[in-house]
Each structure stands twice: as structure tokens, then as C-alpha cells.
FIVEXDREN-828553 format. One record per residue (C-alpha): residue number from 1; residue in one letter; x negated, y, z negated. Coordinates in steps of 0.05 Angstrom, whole numbers. Each point is the difference from the previous one (the first is absolute). Example, Ala and Ser with C-alpha at 12.3 -4.5 7.8 and 13.67 -1.06 7.14 Angstrom:
REM residues 2
1 a -246 -90 -156 $
2 s -27 69 13 $
***
This chain:
REM residues 94
1 m -2 1 0 $
2 a -21 69 16 $
3 h -22 46 -54 $
4 s -20 62 28 $
5 l 48 51 29 $
6 s -30 1 68 $
7 a 9 -75 5 $
8 k 71 -2 -21 $
9 k 16 55 53 $
10 r -40 -48 53 $
11 i 46 -55 -19 $
12 r 62 41 6 $
13 q -24 28 66 $
14 s -18 -71 24 $
15 i 73 -22 -15 $
16 k 32 53 38 $
17 r -40 -10 54 $
18 r 2 -73 5 $
19 a 78 8 2 $
20 r -3 52 55 $
21 n -47 -44 39 $
22 r 45 -63 -7 $
23 a 64 42 21 $
24 r -35 21 60 $
25 k -19 -71 16 $
26 d 64 -28 -8 $
27 v 31 56 47 $
28 l -48 -15 49 $
29 k 7 -77 -5 $
30 a 75 8 13 $
31 q -9 43 60 $
32 i -45 -45 29 $
33 k 49 -55 -12 $
34 t 56 38 36 $
35 f -44 8 56 $
36 l -15 -74 4 $
37 t 74 -18 -3 $
38 t 15 51 51 $
39 l -52 -27 43 $
40 t 28 -72 -1 $
41 g 66 30 23 $
42 s 12 15 74 $
43 d -1 76 -5 $
44 l -69 25 16 $
45 t 16 75 -3 $
46 k 24 -5 -68 $
47 a -64 -40 -16 $
48 e -39 56 35 $
49 t 35 55 -47 $
50 e -16 -50 -64 $
51 l -68 -3 24 $
52 r -12 75 -1 $
53 k 35 5 -69 $
54 t -51 -60 -25 $
55 a -59 37 29 $
56 a 19 61 -33 $
57 r 12 -30 -65 $
58 l -73 -33 5 $
59 d -32 66 14 $
60 k 39 31 -57 $
61 t -23 -52 -50 $
62 a -69 2 27 $
63 a -8 73 -5 $
64 k 21 -11 -81 $
65 n -58 -46 -3 $
66 t 48 -56 -20 $
67 i -30 -43 54 $
68 h -64 11 37 $
69 k 10 40 70 $
70 n -34 -60 42 $
71 t 49 -48 -32 $
72 a 59 45 23 $
73 s -34 7 69 $
74 r -9 -74 3 $
75 r 73 -19 -18 $
76 r 27 55 48 $
77 s -39 -32 55 $
78 r 20 -70 -17 $
79 l 72 22 -2 $
80 t -4 33 66 $
81 l -29 -59 31 $
82 r 55 -41 -22 $
83 l 50 51 31 $
84 n -35 -4 66 $
85 a -5 -71 1 $
86 a 77 -3 -12 $
87 k 10 50 59 $
88 t -45 -46 49 $
89 a 38 -60 -23 $
90 a 70 36 10 $
91 a -29 22 72 $
92 a -25 -66 19 $
93 k 72 -33 -18 $
94 k 32 50 52 $
***
């Protein structure tokens, strides 16, 4: 247990920060899941708008240092690849 005032304050700050980061990550995960479920559906235009929302959420989360900027970039790239693959598969069926 912390004894000094500065250590007690550091613990209080860490608890707040951890809660804030967890909330941001939960929102991000929900947004990614929404995009992926939309992608499995047949509406690719809606999936594109969900990808834009997801990319914006990734960038905001990275800007707040909750996740690393390269992690956000990598996830955005992989999600874009999945959308592009779905588009090519839909074009090939026609």
C-alpha cells in the first residue's frame, strides 16, 4: 500500500486512466465487430461507411495514446483489405 501522498495520487490517476482506456477499447471493439458483421452481409456500400467510422475510431483511440499509432494503422489496413477482398469476390460473382 502506498504511503506517500504522491504515490496515492499516482494510484488514483492510474485507476481513472485505466477505466478511460478500457472504455475506449470497448467502443473500438464494438465498432470493429459492427463493421465485420456488416461486411458479412451483402450490402458493401454500408460496409464502406462502417469502415470509415471504424478508421476514424481507430485514429481517435491512437491519438489519445490508448493504442499505438502503428497498431491502429495495421488494423485499418487489414480491415480495408477485407473490404476490398469482399468487393472483388462480389465482382467476380457477377
